[in-house]
N, C-alpha and C positions, 0 to 999 in steps of 0.2 A: 651397302641400307644392312642398318641393323636388323638380328635375328632373333626371331622371340626368346631365344635363348638368354641374349645379351641385353634382350628388354628387363627381363625377369632377373637377370642377375643386379642390374641398375637399380632397380625398384627395391630388392634385397637388401643392397646397401643401406637405402633411404631408409628401411625397419629397422629399430632396434634388434636385437636378437630376442625374440619371444621365448618367455618360459610356458613348455608344453607337459602337460600331467599322462602319462597313457597307462591306461587300467586294462591291463592284458594278462591273464593266468597263463598263457602257454609261451613259455624260454623260447622256441624256436619262433613264433609269431613275433616276440618281443625284440628279439634280436634281430628279424626283418627290416623292423622299424627303426630300429638303430642304426642299420646299414641305411635306411633311407635317409636318416638326417646326416650321415655323415657326407653323403654323397650331396645332398639338396646344395642349391644357390642360398636359401635361406637358413642361415644357420643357428640353432635352435638351441636353449638348455633343457634338456630330457629325463624326466624323474619317472623312473619306472613302479609303480603298482600292482601288485597279484589281486585283491581283490576288491569288494565297493568297504570293504569295512577300512580299510590300508587307503583308500581314495578317501573316506571320511576324513581319517586323522591328516592326510597333506593337507587338502583342502582349509580344515579350519586352521593349520599351522601359517599356511601360506596359499593364496589364489594366485593360479597360472593366468596365463594369457588363452589356452588352449587346454580342452581334454580330448585325445583320443581313446574310445571307449570301445571297448570288446562288447559284443550283445551277449556274450555265455562268460557269464560270470561264475565262479563257485557258490554266489549269495545277491545275484541279482542275473536277471534273464530278459531278454530281448527289450521292450518299450518299456519296463519297468526302469530299467537301469539309467535309457533315457532320463525318466521322470526326476530318480534318485538324486543324479550329479544337478538337475536342474534345480531341485531342492534344496539343494546345499551352498548352490553357487551360482545363483540365474544371472549373474552377470559374466560367465565364463562360456566362451565358443565350445562347442559338441560337433566333434567328429565322430562318428560311428565306421567302424572296422568290420566287415560283412563278409562272409563265406562266397564262394564263387556262387550257391544259386540262391544266395538270399538278395539280391537287387532290390525286389519287390520290402524288404524288413527296411533296405537302408532309405528307402522312400516313404514308407512309414514313420521311421525316426526322424527326417526331416520337419516331415507334418508334425510329430510329436514337440516338435521345437527346437531339433539338431540346428545345426548352419549346411551340414555336407555331411554324403557319407563314401567312404573307399571303398574297394574291391581288393580283398588281400589276396596277393598274386599276381594284380592288374596293374599293379602301380609302378612308376617310373619316379625318380629323383625327382626331376622336375617338374612332373605332376603333384608330385605328394609336399613338397614346397609352397607352389602354387596355391592347393586346396588349403594346406592350414592360414598362410597370408590371407588369405579371402574369404575365409571362414569368420577371422576375429575382426575384420573390415566390417564383414556383413553384422556380426554383431556388433561392433559399436556403434554403426548406423543406424541396429533398432533400437536400441538403447536412446539414439540420441533423438529418433521420431516419436519414442514413449515420451521423452523428457520434452517435447515441443509441444506435444498432445495436452501433457497435461500444465504446463507452463500457457498453453494456449485459453484450456478452460480456466482456471487460474485468474486469467486476466479477465477472461469475460464475468466472472465472479464479483472478480475486484470491483469492477467498473458498474456491474449492478447497485453493488454495496456502494458504491461511489455517490452513485446518483439519489443515494436513499440518504446519504450523507447532506449529501449539498442540494438542495431545493432550488426553486425559480420562487422570487418571492410572492406572495399571495397579498397583492396591494389593488385598488381601485381608486381611483385620482386622490390620494392620500395626502398631496402636499409634501410629501416626503423622497427624497432622493438616496436611492440605494446600491453602495457600492461593498460585493463581497467578495472574496479571493479564500482561496486553499491552494495550500503549497506543500508536499508531502515531504518530510523530511530524508535524511540520507538512505536512511532504511527504507528505502518505498517501496519495496518489495512487501512487504506488510502494512497490508492498511492501520490505520490508526482510528480512534473514536472519538475526533475532534467532530460535533454538527453543528447546525444552527438554521433558525428559522424566521420569517419575516411574515406577519399575516397580518390582516388589516379586516377586526369584528365588522360586525353590522351595526353597531354604536358611532362606526369612523375612527375606534381608536387604534392605534398603531400597537402592536407588541411585535417584540424580536425576542430571543432566545439565543445564546451561545451557549457551548458545553463540551467535556472531554470525559470521555473515558478512557479509567489508568489501563496501561497496557496497550501490543500494538496484535493486529491478528484478526481473523476474520471472525471471531467471538464476541470481538472487543468494537469494533466496527456494526456488527449485526444489532448487539445493542445498544450503540447511539442511534442508528438507523428506526431502533423500537421508541428510544425515548424522543426523538424531535417528532415521529408521527404522531407520539399521546400526547405530545405538549400543543402542537396544532389541534389536536381534537379538540383536548381540552380548552381552548381558548375562543374555539368555534362555540363552543356550548356553554360559555361564559363563566368560566372556572381560572381564576386568577391568585396570585400573592399566594399565601403561606398554604392553602389547602390544594393549589396547583403543585406545587412541588412536592408537599405528602405525596400525593397519586403517584407523580413520574419514582420517588423511591421506593413504592408499594409498588411499582413494574417493574424497578431495576431488581428487585431482592426477587422479585418470579423470575425473572428473565436471566439473571446473570449465571454462566455456568462455572465460574469459582467464587465462592466466598469470602475472599477477598477484594475484590474487583470493587470499584467505587467510581463515582462521577462527580465532577463538578462543574455547575452552571451557574450562570445570571439571566434573569428574566425580566423584562422590563416592558412597560407599556405607557402609551402619552393617550392621554385621553383627545379626542377632536378640538382642536382650537386649545389646548391648555398650554399655560406657560411654565410647566413641571414632567417631569417623568419618576412613574413609581418604579422603582428597582427592588427585586427580591434576591440576595443573593447565596449561594451555597458553595461554600470552599473554594470559589472561583476569585480570579483575580481581579482588580476593581476595573473601570472604566476611564477612556480619555473624553474629554468634554473641550471640543473645539468653539472658539465664541467665532463672533462675526469680524473682529477687529486680526485673527490670523493667531491669538492665544491659542493654548493650551495648557488644560489644568488637568491634574490626576483627581479624580473623583473613585475614593470608596467608602462605601456605605457598610453599617454594620450588617452580618450576615451570621450565618448558622453554617453548621457542618454540611460536610458533602454526603450525598447520597451513598446509604450504605454502609458509613462510617458509624453514625450511633441511632440506630433505628428505632423508629418510636419517637422521638424525641419533640420532631413536630417546631424548631425554634430556627423557624425564616421568618424576620421581620422583612415586611414591605417599607422603605423610606422613598422618601419624596426627594429629588435634585432639580435643583431651578432649571429652567431651559430656555437661557436667553433669544432673544428674535434672531433670526440669520444662522443658530448656531447648530451643532451637530455631536452624536454621540459615535464613541468607534468602543465596539467590542472585539477580543481578541482571547487566544487562546495562551498559556504558558509559555510555549513553544517559540513566539514571538520575542521572549527575554530569556529563556535560559541557555543560548548558546553562547558559546566561549568568544573572547576577543583578543583570541593569539593563540599566542603555544602554550600559556601556562594553563592554570585551572581558573583565573575569573570569568566572571561569566556579566553578559549585559545588564542583567537587573534591571528590577522596574523603576528605578533612577536612572539607568542610564537610558533604558525604551523613552522615559520621558524628555528624557535632554535630545535624542534624534527626533523625537517628533515635534517639539518647540521647533528645530534648526529648520524642519522643513513645512512650520504652522500656515504659510503662505498661500501653500499649492491648492489646485484645486482638489477635489474629494478623491478622485481615480487616481490621480500622480502622488497623492498625500501618501495614501494605501502601500502602494507598489514601490514608492522609494522609502518607506517603512521598511517594509520587509526587505527589500534589495538592501539596506545598509547591514540590515540586524546580519543579512547573507555574506555580504563581504566582510564583514569581522570576525565571523566563524570559521572561512573561508580557512586558516589556516590548521584548522581541524576536522576539515571535510565537509564542511558546512554546516547547517542546520540539523541536530540530529533528531531532533522532533518534528511533527507537524505543525504548522501555522496557518489558523484559522482567521480573518480579521471580517468585521461587517463594520463598515459604514453609514449613519443614519443621517443625511442632512434635512432640517428640516428648510423650505423655502421660506421667502418672507412671505408670501402672500398671508400665510398660516397666520401671521400676527396682526397685519390687516386687517383679516376677517372677524379675528377675535377682539380690538381696538378700533373699530371702525370709526368712533370719537372721537378720535387724537386730529390735532390741527396740523396742518399743512407743513407748518415747521417741524413736527417729530416726524412726518413722513418722509421730511426730506432727509432730517438725520439718519433714520433706516434705510433710504437708498442711499445716503453716502457710506454708512457701512458695508453693505452690501457689495458697493463698488470697491474697497476695500481687498476682497476676496475675491472674486470674480472678472474685476475689471468694468465689468457695467452691465445693466439688466440683459440683455441681449445675450453676451458673452455665456452669462447665467442660465437662460431658458436653453442654449445650443447644448452647454455642459452638461446639464439635466437629460435632452434629448439623447446627448452620446453616452450618458451611465447607462441609460434604461436601454439602449441598441445592445448596450454590451451586456446587459444585464440576461438581454433573451437568450443568447448563449454563453449563461454564467460556466457552465461546468467545463464547456471545453478553456475560457478562457480561464478557468479554475486550475486547471489542471498546467497551463501555462505556467501558470505562477505571475 
């Protein structure tokens, strides 16, 4: 059976030689510590200083694993010495050296932040090595616990911000199916400012928004949340078009933390039963138009500057885009096409993204969006994946919208529309089922968005 000493010796071999700073003004006590180090199973690299001033210089040049601290120094006394060492190097384990009649002081030092205390004259080499080793491990465990708690708190805050960035659509029988996806970039420890929203107003019009705040971090994410909530409020208040974007810029200028932060966005509205969409673009990329026959076209209307770039100019025209029967609009952030396409510096770009979209144009809405994101991710895999966040919103207007708007069309035209719908969905029953699946998926949109 192995003895305790054998176990300590084996554990000591597994631990690299720690560096220890001895802060002791008495040469005799310092000699006793040196002898304990020499006889201990745990081999240490020992440095001796005689005062707190010398300890300050030593800690400034190199941080040890452990500090052996006498509480009766010429320039520091009692618990004050512990506090000074912690202020100089809080990540270092501290073992206090006390006298025979000062065990209460040692306990108080532990309560003040030291990892352990040793009574001078009562320490054997075996106990000494074990105390130093455990003090170092205890300090490491404390730091890991603090880091874990901070990480959990940050994750909770990030989740709250993410829920604000990625809302549930506010629709009520609008005849439009929504597929929304959000995928964080490889730097996902930092939140991005991508945001979107979909709302139906009281007059039946469908409004959609997608935007991107420059930079990453909680400040940018919080600004994205503020802009999204403000947009929803403006829509429900009947404010649209250039006036809407101008109000959003005013809010952004008031809320941004850094003066160089800007935001891009595209806002669109489709009146009930209309055959067109009204787009307002502020520095944001164009959109994709999917036709009933599986075609995909790039649409980029005239627009104005990003929010915050030219404050007060209010140059955001409202442009109309035809919306054919059974068509869909796809909005996205620039993370979808700014990823690399191999080991070099070449990026996917807008043309490459359009090419990918046309290759998968015949897929159902959810499959189209997921495949588009996945292919962009695969192309960027050689450089660690997509660096930026990606947000995509797919709005598909069902055929019943067009039937309601053009009820006087003859039966042949109705058959033609049914044939067009069959090209993309297979048949009307599968289209309805697909719509229900999309809506079901969207009821849990945030969790699904995290999974990408």
